[in-house]
Structures are given as C-alpha cells and as structure tokens.
VEXMIDREN-423266 format. One record per residue (C-alpha): residue in three letters; x, y, z. Coordinates in steps of 0.001 Angstrom, whole numbers, plus 500000, padded with zeros to 6 digits. Layout:
<nodes>
ALAXYZ/...
</nodes>
This chain:
<nodes>
MET892555065995388656/PRO894051066841392003/ALA893236065062395251/PRO890552066461397364/VAL891921068301400648/ARG890771066611403589/PRO890324068498406877/ARG892645067978409809/PRO891305065943412300/GLY890634068218415588/PRO891357067108419159/THR889233064072420526/ALA886397065095422709/PRO885651063313425854/ASP882646060900425922/GLY879414062608425755/ALA880873065848425138/GLY880006065758421459/ASP876265065035422200/THR876198067914424593/ALA877528070226422145/THR875188069198419517/GLY872113069710421950/ASP873422073184422791/VAL873737074093419059/ARG870202072565418508/ALA868853074593421477/GLY870479077752420399/ARG869008077384416873/VAL865501076710418468/ARG865796079944420516/ALA867132081762417430/ASP864141080506415376/ARG861836081600418028/VAL863305085106418252/LEU863109085467414559/ALA859374084402414356/ARG858524086857416859/LEU860349089631415011/ARG858665088731411962/THR855418088693413848/LEU856138092133415058/ALA857335093275411555/ALA854063092180409941/TRP851946094066412675/SER854044097125412266/ARG853513097041408357/GLY849806096956408974/SER848361093459409227/VAL844899092619408394/PRO843680092361411971/LEU845303095612413015/ARG843833097462409795/ALA840395096025410915/ALA840793096951414382/LEU841729100519413552/GLY839068100820410952/ALA836386099636413367/GLY837611101730416387/VAL837830104873414192/LEU834497104207412570/SER832949103589415957/CYS834397106910417490/LEU833385109136414477/VAL829891107629414351/PHE829138108130418014/CYS830618111471418005/LEU828479112322414839/GLY825364111125416613/SER825976113332419535/LEU826666116392417075/LEU823195115649415386/ALA821446115416418734/GLY822952118560420218/SER824221116518423185/TYR827133117791425344/PRO829928118155424616/LEU829031118674420874/GLY825699120677421759/PRO823908122661424408/HIS821758119593425701/SER822640117517428735/ARG823359113841428598/ASN822473113400432342/VAL819766110980431685/VAL818412109491434908/ASP821444107489436573/MET823933109188434210/GLY823563112604436259/THR822419111103439617/GLN825141108202439721/TYR828013108210437245/VAL828787111925437117/PRO829059112253440975/PHE831002108930441259/HIS833526109882438749/ALA833774113307440299/TYR834421111657443874/TRP836774108947442169/ARG838883111823440601/LYS839178113371444066/ALA840024109838445744/LEU842634109182443337/LEU844294112669443458/GLY844168112726447295/GLY841402115168447961/ALA838611113122449308/ASP837940112597453108/GLY837995108710452901/ASP840085106215451043/LEU839320103075448976/PHE837651101464451774/MET835522104093453141/ASN833411107016451722/TRP832843109392454395/ASN831155111924452238/SER827891109882451285/GLY825267108044453464/PHE827125109171456708/GLY829903106628455975/SER829395103866453134/ASP831571101045451743/PHE833527102703448904/LEU835433099760447647/ALA832152098044446792/ASP831143101204444716/ILE834483100987443058/GLY833801097470442054/THR830420098318440705/TYR830724101580439282/LEU834637102660438933/SER836826099511438641/SER837240099731434789/PRO840823100700433701/PHE839330103499431433/ASP837674105177434530/LEU841347106197435553/MET841252108723432467/VAL839061110900434752/VAL842302112280436450/LEU843246113697433148/PHE840398116418433263/PRO839910119344435472/ALA837459118758438440/ASP834799120913436719/HIS835011118985433414/VAL833976115529434831/GLU831027115172432313/LEU833438115638429529/ALA835688113003431017/LEU833004110670431194/TYR831980111151427526/VAL835598110500426593/ILE835737107262428789/SER832398106225427051/THR833640106692423645/ALA836985105148424477/LYS835119102170425593/ILE832917102015422485/THR835836102402420304/ALA837821099678421821/ALA834790097316421666/GLY834369097832417970/ALA838157097043417511/ALA837868093964419603/MET834838092543417752/ALA836929093438414413/VAL839765091281415526/LEU837405088379416803/LEU835621088330413420/LEU838947087842411614/ARG839889085123414287/LEU836670083317413385/ARG837166083389409653/ARG839580085361407321/GLY837758087812405204/PRO838007091337403770/TRP839135093547406697/PRO837015096547405532/VAL833751094471406226/ALA835129093325409435/ALA835720096817410501/VAL832232097782409513/LEU830541094960411206/GLY832882095460414274/SER831571099231414460/GLY828032097880414140/TYR828491095848417298/ALA830102098623419244/LEU827119101109418186/CYS824352098342418520/GLY820836099375419778/TRP821919098173423089/THR824699100792423223/LEU822473103640421842/ASP819602102902424295/ASN821179101487427342/GLY825043101597427462/THR825585105172426517/TYR823750106273429795/VAL825160103455431980/PRO828722103671431161/MET829770100670433493/TRP827864098281431267/LEU829919099330428377/ASP832756097187430007/GLY830618094189429205/LEU830198095325425482/LEU834026095082425329/ALA834180091951427405/PHE832153089740425090/PRO834567089879422065/LEU837504089511424296/LEU836222086506426084/CYS835326085028422938/LEU838973085436421838/VAL839813083724425195/GLY837651080735423866/GLU839371080588420862/TRP842694080405422514/ALA841326077681424710/ARG839856075917421427/THR843315075862419944/GLY845433075404423279/ARG847033078699422965/ARG847923081829425272/PRO847256079684428701/VAL848331082645430777/LEU846766085525428925/GLY843457084075428766/PRO842776084048432396/VAL844401087544432678/VAL841846088846430098/VAL839003086988432053/ALA840080088715435267/LEU840429092213433697/ALA836828091653432428/TRP835327090695435515/VAL837352093416437519/SER836016096065435090/ASN832244095210435594/PHE831574091572436880/TYR827799092090436347/THR827869092513432443/ALA831091090262432373/TYR829066087470433858/MET826573087932430858/ALA829507088251428482/THR831122084932429810/ILE827720083179429235/GLY827747084466425651/ALA831459083602425032/GLY830565080201426304/ILE827891079709423569/VAL830176080807421080/LEU832746078418422093/LEU830355075655422101/VAL829216076383418519/ARG832578076782417296/LEU833644073539418720/LEU830601071740417224/THR830680073409413811/ASP834529073727413484/ASP835586072573409854/GLU838440070274411199/ASN835949068326413319/ARG833619068230410439/ARG836194066588408105/ARG837044064356410889/LEU833446063207410918/THR833087063050407210/GLY836444061625406455/ALA837038058700404291/LEU837058056107407044/PRO834996052851406581/ALA831489053888407719/ALA830507050666409790/ARG833809049649411402/ASN835333052978412053/ALA832246055256412905/LEU833024055490416560/THR836739055785415970/GLY836104058897413620/MET833953060532416471/LEU836434060140419144/PRO838747062718417879/THR836000065215417659/VAL834729064380421228/ARG838281064684422556/SER838823068043420760/VAL835546069520422069/LEU836169068201425829/THR839787069534425589/GLY838605072817424242/VAL835678073256427091/LEU838235072258429840/HIS840740074767428647/ALA838073077434428713/VAL836736076450432081/ARG840434076579433345/SER840649080173432016/VAL837471081236433570/LEU838086079872436878/ILE841603081065437280/GLY840395084585435878/VAL837403084987438234/GLY839752083667440985/LEU842075086379440242/ALA839331089150440258/ALA837700087571443594/PRO839187090097445896/LEU836989092901444323/VAL834162090506443120/LEU833541089109446511/VAL833320092596448178/VAL830556093604445676/TYR828787090266446212/SER828935090649450007/ALA827671094423449680/THR824894093199447382/LYS823656090700450024/ALA823634093581452503/ALA822040096178450305/HIS818596097252450542/PRO816414095154448288/THR814199096908445675/PRO810555095528445712/PRO809997092387443611/VAL809530092704439813/ILE807004090601438013/PHE808703089033435006/SER806819090188431899/PRO808825089467428563/ALA808126091645425629/THR805870090330422897/TRP807492089205419713/PRO806320092087417453/ASP808014094400420180/VAL811098092387419990/PHE811256092526416116/ALA810500096273416329/ARG813742096512418094/LEU815789095330415203/LEU814785098561413352/PRO816888101824414004/ALA815539104836416093/THR813851102790418539/SER814080103204422401/SER812379101487425253/THR813189100042428726/GLU810466097141428349/SER812127095261425338/PRO815642094196424361/ALA817631096654422067/LEU818510094543419091/TYR819583097075416451/ILE822761096245414815/GLY822257097933411504/THR820039097277408452/PRO822763095846406082/ALA824261093891408810/LEU821006092312409809/ALA820397091455406147/LEU823582089664405910/ALA822868087919409297/LEU819380086540407830/THR821089085019404753/MET823196082683406771/PRO820591079742406805/PHE820341080053403024/ASN824168080459402153/ARG825164077229400643/ARG828786078115400542/LEU828832077613404376/PRO829209074010405718/ALA825759072664406861/ARG826762072670410599/ALA827788076222410513/ARG824844077314408466/PHE822211075945411020/GLY824499075826414181/TRP824785079489414573/PRO820994080525413592/ALA820061077848416187/ALA822253079322418745/ILE820701082808418118/CYS817284081574418181/LEU817877079939421537/VAL819383083012423018/ALA816459085053421755/LEU814101082404423328/SER815810082660426400/LEU814598086234426941/HIS811279084944427192/TRP811464082284429646/ARG811824083255433380/PRO814488080579434429/THR816850081717431620/HIS816028085110432020/LEU817006084969435750/LEU820197082946434835/TRP821332085753432583/HIS820867088292435182/ALA822752086180438092/GLY819223085260439768/ALA817941088717440402/GLU815097090221438482/PRO816393093625437066/ASN814840096962437988/GLY814678099330435002/VAL816172097953431949/THR814650094464431598/ASP816985092802429004/ARG820420093929429933/GLN822059090822428187/ALA820858091953424841/PHE824530092942423650/VAL825370089311423603/LEU822509088612421063/CYS823571091543419119/GLY827224090051418865/LEU825867086660417843/LEU823968088490414952/LEU827009090365413912/ILE829070087078414003/ALA826344085393411762/ALA826613088319409230/TRP830435087946409139/LEU830491084353408631/SER827926084526405896/THR829824087087403969/ALA833600086425405019/ASP834183084026401902/GLY832296086349399496/LEU828882087973399221/PRO826082085273399286/ARG824551084381396141/PRO821420086084394787/PRO819199083262395962/ALA820504083540399461/LEU820304087157399441/ALA816560087349398245/ALA815773084807401025/GLY817296086824403695/LEU815685089879402417/ALA812360088114402475/VAL812867087248406050/LEU813774090719406766/ALA810788091878405098/ALA808747089751407225/LEU810174090628410469/VAL809806094502409646/LEU806113093978408614/ALA805498092107412013/ALA806728095106413818/HIS804606097561412118/GLY802411099480414659/THR804184098696417878/TYR804965101174420538/ALA808772101254420191/VAL808715102162416396/ASP809564105806415809/ARG808609108134412780/TRP812238107820411905/SER812406103998411966/TYR810997103075408723/PRO812575105875406475/LEU815887105230407985/PHE815353101476407249/ALA814391102049403653/VAL817277104310403012/ALA819913102100404589/LEU818511098830402688/LEU818483100690399377/LEU822212101648399952/GLY822914098095401085/VAL821337096571397898/LEU823326099018395582/ALA826518097768397431/ALA825664094160396981/ALA824896094952393223/ALA828218096548392794/VAL829892093253394510/LEU827939091124392027/VAL828546093019388956/ALA832260093462389620/PRO833487090096388274/ARG831614090540385063/SER832923094136384341/ARG836816093033383920/ASN836488094058380115/PHE835607097745381302/ARG838596099891382048/ASN839066100200385822/SER835678098747386609/ALA836961095869388400/ARG838848098174390788/VAL836257100922391151/LEU833150098711392034/PRO834628096978395086/VAL835582100350396526/LEU832265101734395673/ALA830614098817397209/VAL832504099498400679/ALA831729103003400413/LEU828071102165400177/LEU828207099639402843/VAL829852102156405210/THR827466104905404298/ALA824428102637404790/GLN825688101247408118/ALA827285104055409682/GLY824869106839408299/GLU821931104859409579/THR823592104437413072/ALA824403108229413452/VAL821034109225412642/ALA819537106644414876/ALA821718107747417721/MET820500111155417243/ARG816873110103417337/VAL817392107924420396/SER818918110743422243/GLN816127112883421470/LEU813627110323422717/GLU815797109978425963/ARG815481113783426491/GLN811653113669425832/ASN810692110678427712/ARG813034110232430794/SER813993112301433664/MET817228114585433183/SER819378116180435514/PRO821110119517434941/ARG824880119788433895/LEU827326120898436590/GLY827392124635436452/ARG827870127684438342/GLN825629126807441339/VAL827506123432442045/ARG830921125412441898/GLU829645127948444362/THR828250125271446707/ALA831535123305446305/ALA833418126542447276/LEU831212127358450192/VAL831478123559451627/THR835261123755451447/ALA835196127018453311/GLU832903125861455970/ASP834213122468456369/ASP834969121260460040/TRP835269117571459597/PRO835718115551461738/ARG834583117972464643/SER831093118067462965/ARG829792117239459481/THR828766119799456723/ASP825745118685454801/PRO825611120238451286/GLY821963120269451592/ALA818882118865449817/GLY818743121200446815/SER820574118899444537/ASP819076115868442921/ARG822073114059442578/ASN824850112438444889/ALA825791116006446111/PRO828424115016448621/MET830470113388446081/VAL830190116419443847/VAL830535119379446073/GLY832039117796449232/GLY830637117507452788/GLN829422114735454921/GLY825859114331454500/GLY823065111530454475/ASN822397112049450693/TYR823505108829448699/TYR822547106783445856/SER824086103567444865/SER822847100161443994/LEU824594098769447224/THR823029101410449606/ALA823124099242452845/GLN819883097828454391/THR821115099152457660/THR821596102809456396/TYR818108102667454538/THR816250101229457800/THR817824104086460124/LEU817227106982457916/ASN814078105782456908/ALA812883105579460405/LEU814004109138461240/GLY812103110587458405/TYR814476110728455474/GLY812961110538452217/TYR814112108613449219/TYR813982107909445657/ALA814776104953443207/LYS812515102547445659/GLY814944103317448714/ARG818299103131447327/ARG818691106949446679/LEU818539108618450116/MET817764112321450291/SER819172114809452574/LEU816846115827455734/ASP816759119441456972/ASN815998118936460509/PRO817545120043463814/VAL817089116873465737/THR818769114601462949/ASP821317117198462686/ALA822136116747466296/VAL822101113016466161/PHE824491112900462996/SER826639115976464271/ILE825653118115461137/GLY827103121489462541/THR826958123312459103/ARG824057122935456611/ILE824122124395453071/ARG820725125821451726/LEU819883127266448594/VAL818201130499448707/GLN816869133126446389/ASP819736135213444977/PRO819645138531447116/SER821239140409444228/GLY818016140062442132/GLY819189137115439930/GLY816713134551438812/GLY818495131627440252/LYS819473130346443906/VAL822546130696445728/PRO824027128532448437/ARG824204129890451931/ALA825632128414455206/THR824114127970458436/THR825976126904461451/THR824533125405464868/ALA826006123848467902/VAL825719120002467704/PRO827342117137469729/PRO830582115439468581/LEU830733112539466122/VAL831144110167469311/THR828664110730472174/VAL828729108882475642/ARG825401107444476792/PRO825734106599480473/ASP822064105244480813/LEU822258103169477651/ARG822913099613478116/LEU823057097409475215/SER821167093994475767/HIS820420090929473825/ASN816766092384473108/ALA817958095241470768/ALA815905098318470775/ARG813596098797467893/PHE812205101910465947/GLY808449102552466134/GLY806052103747463610/SER806411107714464661/VAL809703109380463148/PHE809523111873465815/ALA809602109267468500/ASN812373107369466735/GLN814392110805466652/GLU814051111209470309/MET815299107567470941/LEU818616108130469093/LEU818972111500470706/GLY818293110280474008/ALA816033113237474961/ARG812249114287474810/VAL812344117341472287/TYR808832117312470709/ASP805500117954472111/PRO803895114612473341/PRO801421113224470764/ALA798089115221471082/ARG794756114404469776/THR794849114641466062/THR791758114922463682/LYS791691114280460071/THR788741115770457971/ARG788480114699454324/HIS787051117602451880/GLY786079115878448810/LYS788582113911446731/GLY791724115791446857/ALA791694117679450081/VAL792330116777453849/THR792633118821456888/VAL794884117691459876/SER794207119534463085/THR796016119382466508/THR797393121453469333/CYS801219122235470082/THR803432124341472386/PRO803189127948471177/GLY806198128955469503/SER807358125460468612/ARG808200124483464969/ALA805723122202463441/TYR806917119067461039/LEU804749117000458869/SER805472113412458021/ALA803546112005455098/LEU804490108619453407/THR802691108839450207/PHE801686112391450048/ASN801812114171446446/GLY800629117684446657/THR801005120713448975/ALA800674121288452844/THR799657124496454231/MET799713125194457953/ASN797216128010459221/GLY797024129872455906/GLY800770130148455632/ARG803116129045452642/PRO802422126052450948/VAL805107123261451315/ALA805360120841448268/PHE805454116967449006/THR806300114481446134/GLY805349111008447291/LYS804877107864445211/LEU805464104693446957/PRO807293102364446279/SER809632104627444070/VAL809644107820445901/ARG808923108879449754/PRO809032112486450548/PRO811082113553453724/LEU809851114970456871/GLN809386118848456405/ASP809195121979458277/ILE805539123531457671/GLY805784126511460105/VAL806037128161463501/VAL803054127229465963/PRO801020130454466710/ALA800404131768470424/SER796849130050470315/GLY798688126727469955/LYS796370125398467312/VAL797551123827464329/ARG795500123293461108/VAL797353121888458042/GLU795300121789454646/LEU796679119027452403/ARG795860119258448754/HIS796837115972447041/THR796378113989444117/GLY795908110095444453/TRP795806108145447513/LEU797031109781450696/ASP798647107647453418/LEU799370109435456595/PRO801009107786459704/LYS799176107862463133/GLN801125110808464045/PRO801434113042461091/VAL802494116362462928/GLY805286116781465299/CYS806187120099467160/LEU809715120626468214/VAL810594122818471057/ALA813677124387470621/SER814902124925474192/ARG814510121175474833/LEU816796120253471988/GLU819233122925472969/GLN819310121407476536/ALA819818117877474936/VAL822780119105472758/ARG824521120695475798/HIS824006117459477799/LEU825488115257474975/SER828308117704474334/ALA829371117859477994/GLU829698113997478237/GLY830824113226474723/ALA834356112642473172/THR836802115207474050/GLY838525114803470779/VAL837777112806467466/HIS840233111631464969/VAL838963110063461640/GLY841236108152459229/GLY840500106956455815/HIS838486103996457269/SER838828104354460840/VAL837649106552463818/THR839600107068467129/ALA838087109224469989/ARG839046110228473527/ILE836556109864475890/PRO836242111197479625/ALA837796109014482109/GLY835249106720484227/SER832853106682481159/THR830197103845481648/GLY827124102910479435/THR827687102997475698/ALA829766105076473161/VAL827392105700470206/LEU829268106840466845/ALA827194108837464452/ILE827972106257461744/PRO825725103629460190/ARG826623100099461569/ILE827123098529458164/GLN828834095362457993/GLY832768095457458275/TRP833001097588461321/THR835019096391464329/CYS835559098281467580/ALA837481098286470702/ALA837092100003474084/GLY840646101175475187/ASP843210098638475080/GLY840745095887474608/PRO840509093552471676/ALA838749094483468548/ARG835298092908468026/PRO832496093386465552/ALA830801096633466406/LYS827603096567468323/ASN824333098040466830/TYR822042100565468481/LEU819135101514466293/GLY821523101253463240/LEU824442103237464461/ILE827838102081465810/ALA827858101207469482/VAL830669100407471895/PRO829911099165475440/LEU831995101006478208/ASP833010099507481637/GLY834436102856483054/THR838277101893482440/ALA838549103022478827/THR839604106536477940/SER839362106162474354/VAL837318104303471726/SER838585102951468298/CYS836800101604465332/GLY838130100391461955/PHE836328099272458752/ARG837327096544456377/PRO834883095711453490/PRO833014092119453976/GLY834585089629451633/LEU837951091264451168/LEU839824088577453143/ARG838274085698451404/GLY838577087312448243/GLN842409087804448717/ALA842897084144449942/ILE841187083019446536/GLY843016085557444577/VAL846571084106445954/ALA845477080526445200/ALA844254081620441632/LEU847663083398441198/VAL849406080107442183/CYS847569078159439659/LEU848257080828437046/ALA851972080430437710/ALA851774076666437728/THR849899076733434341/ALA852500079053432942/PHE855332076616434237/TRP853578073584433028/TYR853074075019429300/ARG856470076250429247/ARG857785073074429983/THR855656070951427534/ARG856596073445424802/ARG860437072955425475/ARG859930069206425505/GLN857893069457422174/GLU860637071829420500/ALA863294069479421736/LEU861463066452420240/ARG861131068350416819/SER864713069368416803/GLU865798065672417158/PRO867133064093413644/
</nodes>
C-alpha cells in the first residue's frame, strides 16, 4: 500500500491572523445562510404558500360577494339605485371629490386650508379624519365625474384587504386548512358591521383592516419578531383612521393577552414534570416572564407607532377639541334579545351592534367551549374574552372607553367589528385542527338555537332573516356531515377525495351565499328607512361649469347656493358657507348661527344663506341659484347673479378692539348689522303674534314700503305666507335641524306685513321674527366699505395678504372665521395670534402699515412633528439594537 500524500505546508500566518480569517469565513457563511434562507422563503411564497393562498382566497371571495350583494340590490355601480345613504352622499363623496382636486392641483387651497367650505376651514384635520387612508389616493385614477365609482372601488379594496389580512392572522394563530381560513376571513370582512355601517362610512373600513394587522403586530411582539415593521404597521393604521384604529388597538390588546395566557408553550411550562411543591413557583416564572416580555414589546410597538402618527393625530385631536359639540346623548344599551337578533342575517339598525358573521361561522364559534380537542385554557379563555367584550357594550364606562370618552351620535356600537373578529377567531381555533366532534357540534347548535329563539320578535329581525338562517344552517350541516363521513368512505372509489371538496363547496355556498343575500337586503332596508342623496348628475356638472366660468376668487367669493344638500363647494367649486364635517369649528358655527344661517346634523352641517347682507359681509359677489328650466324641462338649471360687494379684507376706522369683546345678541338682523358696520334693516317695530288654533299663527308688523322682508324662525316646520303671496317652506326640528333666514316677499306700499304661519308641532319664534331690508342703505354701506377696504388681496394655499390704504387706523377685518391656528401681522410687524371680532379675523391698525398678512398653521402640528421625530429616533434605535443583538447571537451560534 502506498504511503498517503501529505499536503505541503503553506506560509506561516502571523499571530492572530488565522483567527481573523476563520472569523471572516464564519461571518461569510452566516451571511450566505441568511441570504439562502430569504431566497427559500421568497421561493416558497412564489410557489403559493398556505398564507398566500388563504389571503388570495379570502380577498377574492370578499370582493366577489360584496359586488354580488350590490348587484342583487341594484346599487350603483351595478344597478340604478344610489348608494349615497346619509353621510355617504353628504360627506364622503364631496370630500373625495375635493381630495381629487387637491391632489391634482385644482383646489383653491392646499393641505392646510380649504377655502371652498365654511368660508375657510382646517383641511389637514379633515384629511386626518376622512381622507388619510392610502386607499383614498386611488381617487386620482378616476375622472372627476366618476367620484362615486372611485369611492365604491376604494370601499371594495378595503374590504378585500381586510378579508385577506384576517385569513393570514388566522393561520398565524394556528395552522389549519387554508380554504376554511379563507372563508372565515371573508366572513370577517363582510360581517354585519361592514354591511350595516362600514359600507356607508368608508373611513371606518380602515379600522376593519387595522384589527387583524394589529393582531399580527401582537403576534410579532409575543415572539420577539419584526421590531421595526410592527411600529410601522401601527403608525399606518393610526394614520389611516385613528378613531377606529384606537378601537382596533384595544381589540388587538385583548387578543394578545388571551394568547399570552392560553399559549400552548406557556401551558406546558405550567403543567411540566416539575416537583409540584418545591418547583411550583419556578415553573410559573418563565410564564410570567414571557407574558411581561410580550406585553412590553407590544406596548413599545404601539407607543412608537402612535408617535410616528402624531403629526396627523394631534391635528385631528386639536380640531376635535375646537369643534362644535353635538348635544349630549343618553347612554341606552340595546336589550339582549336585540343583541342576539343582530347575529342573524339581513338585520339593520343604528341602535344595536351589528354582529352578523355568517351562520356557519357562528355555529363553529359556539362549539369552542365544548370542543375537548382544545386545551382547557384556550377552550374557556377565548369565550370568556368574547363575553367580556359583549358585556362592555352594556356598561357605560367601558362603552365610553371604546369610544375614546365621547358618547357617539348616530351608530352607537361602532366597536362591533372587534367583537365580530373575536367570534371569527374562535370559529377558526375550534375547527383548525379538524371539525369538532359530534357532541361539540350538537352543543354549539343547541346554543345557536337558543340565541335565535331569544331574538324572535325583536324589531331588527327582517322577514328575510330566518329563511336565510335556515338555508345557511342546512348547508353548513351538510358540509359538516361530508367531513365526518369522509374518513369512513375510503373503501369507496374517489369518495375520500370528493367529500372534502364537496364540504368546502357547501361551506362557501352557505357562508358566501347567505352574506350576499343579506347584503342585498340590508341595502334595501337602508334605502327604505334612511335619507338618501341623489347621485352626481347633470345638474351638478352644469353648476360646476357655471361656477368655473363665474369664479372671481379672491376678489370676491362665488357661492354655489343652497340648492344642493351636500358639501356643495367641495363638489362644484366656489367659496361658500356650506360645510359638513365632524370637525366644524365652534367659532364658525357660532358666527354663522348668529347671522341666520341654518344647519343640519345638530349644527355640524352648515347650510348656505341667500341674503344680501351676509353676502356683503363675506364678500360673496356671485351667487348660483337653481331656477326652473326655461326651456320647459321638468328639472332646474343653475343661474348666476352678480352684485357689488366689499373686498375680502375691509378696514373699519371706527372699530377699536378691546378686552371686552363684542358679543352677538338675540336678533339675527342686529347681528348682521354689527358685522357689516351699518344700519340696513328697519328698526324693530311693534310685532303682534296671533294664534289661530293648533297649527296656525299670524305675525303682523310694519316696515318701509318697497323693502324686502325676511323671516327668522328657530324651530318652524311648515310654510310662511306674506300678505297672501307665495308660501315659503321652513324645515326646522331642533336640535337636529334649524331653518335659515328666508326671504318671504316685498313690503307693499301700505307698509303692513302680515305673515301666516302654518306649522306642525311646537313653534318657537325669536323676539324679532321679521326684518325688513332697505336696499338703498345696503348699497351705501357696500360703497363705504369698498372705498376704505383693501386695494388688492392675494390668497395663497393657507395665507392671505392684502394692501390697505396708507394711514389706515382702526381694525382690518377679514371675512374669514377666526378658527384656531391663524396668526396675523400688520405691515412689517411681528406675527401674533389673530384677534377675534364677532368670530372673524381682526388685525389692529396703528396708521403706519400699508399691508396686512395672515397665515394658517393647523393647531397641534408642531407638537405632533416633535413627537414624530422623537418616535422616529426611537424606531431607529430599536432597529440598531435588534440588529446588533441578532449579530451577536449569530456569532455565538457560529462558534464551535
């Protein structure tokens, strides 16, 4: 046998060089292994991993079922009926129409200021409330006259994403069959809360998506993974819609706590083979440590994420504090039969929580306490959490906690999507390891039957509810039977393959079919029982074209008129007082209310006012009115009327601001004169009110012949007829609706005014209900203000600059509500917070300034930016720390 060949000795390395080379090789191997692992992960996903299949299945199913429901209901864009239910038509369609213009550069203002609505409103706060979701950017992909279609696509995209996210979360909680996860994910995306609430309040759908995403953040925190991505997801959720994200954060916290307390690993630690007496505390400590670690990781992610979102969240918070508060609401929880009724399909109500998740999914969720395949902690922990959340709907402190301390107006239980999500999670955990055994199924069905019987006869149950429930339950039972029979049919040809597929098909048919029909019926009930706005049509297009042709901003405003029942200036352009937002400033409301403007929505939806005095006060030079089509058509067409008005900035030499600020009185006519600075109405004359029976009152007074009479009525709902002329309709119903000041006719030569009021309900007239405007006095006041006003006005995105006559003294008054955030300077003087004169911006003048400049910065923005920067530093520090720790651990593992 030949001797073995020995390798030649190489050159001797210097001391320490071998260790360095070995370390470099090991580090290179670690990096290579890491790259290969990532490539394998991407390859697995590209081949169609289980989470990806479930997400795609849930997303596609959610999208198809939602569109099918719209098709069956005949709702736009798959039918002739409008989807503009209540706020959908009056808020969300107009806001998205304006958002499109703002993004593409066609708006008068910028991201800080909306010059079109409410004579100047805080637009960044409205963005954070209604438009900050990334999905809302899709509106730029659609033409200007297809905003409603864009909003439908945006809503569908959010629902699709929510279904996909929930399917991924379910598989993250426990492995199982992806088709079932896809069906349950779709059941969450199209739960009763979505069909009855979220579909018509698209901004809330971001909370529907946020809940499963934040639960995934909780899972990452529990396992110590993705320390950077977690806060980013939290920030994205809070930026998209912080109101529902707040609720979703609470729900995700509940899910995390239940997971930490019922986790299988923790349970094994508690029940491990340790000496019971001596090591009981020792066995408990790892569990306590893991629970605390998971909670701390989650808290860190939430704090950093909310900090990153602070620039927008604090702006919205500040605007909410300054907004006009709605009247207090008395907490009145729904009765338990009404709550149980909302578990059924085809139910609709704003007075009880929408909890429908689909009959098959609900049946599976109810089997959880009886499913002995599950560990005892999970079997009872999840149902206990669900029951506590359900009980929180009925206790006022927890009810207020869910709604950030404010009693909601309208839909009462807006957090119901969290409870729906918990029910879907319970359904998945009960069936992920296989269909529950027949005793558990029977027990779950018995509980379901008890809930359904308890709901019988409640107001929310529709004639479609029980038939839909019965059909879906039958299909679900057949699907369960197919699953139970499949293992026993292996001796039959192809039965073992066909029956599972049949079971999935039956489950999809039961869940998706029931949901589609329920969506159809809910849509029909909405059209029957709630107010609707018409679709954007020919009249809106013609008005927008006329406003564009007549627009003279900033020399004067163009008011698109009171004919539209939505946020008209956002849709057709112009710069009017019409404005509807949850953030309508108290200053704007107080000023316009004192001048005779009307409102809906308890003061947050301000109407336009067709009055020459307020037109002069707010520099409205062009007004659009809807008149009967002169060509003989059945509809109305817009027509423009132009009048001379003062500039946007006027100078009042005789007005000196003092610490004792001027206040409005009880007469809208006197208030208008105070802001105008001239007497234009007849002095109050003796007014008599004579009641004729239950529904008739006559108001009599005297005025200057040829003057125009206006009627101010606070709660009047009926018609007013002056001297036998044309009847004028008033629609008042406090606190929700207040009718505006209206023109009722021209005073005859006799000077006698006799107004007959035909009304229903209680009539509340102010002390001076009738005011008579003398046109010559108003013309003289306008000429005087124009002569002494600004000689030139420039309006930027969120700033105003005006040239004023040299030597001007007194006060410069800007026809802009003095909302928080305005700062002004006279000439080269320092910028200070703007002064307030009866709700408008005022700048004191000392005779040396030849210009006035004002700028707007949304309150809360600076503090939010500071917090955001600090949160970004914390996020970078977290990333650095975890990267360093991971390298250290990899280095330790690579050592021999």
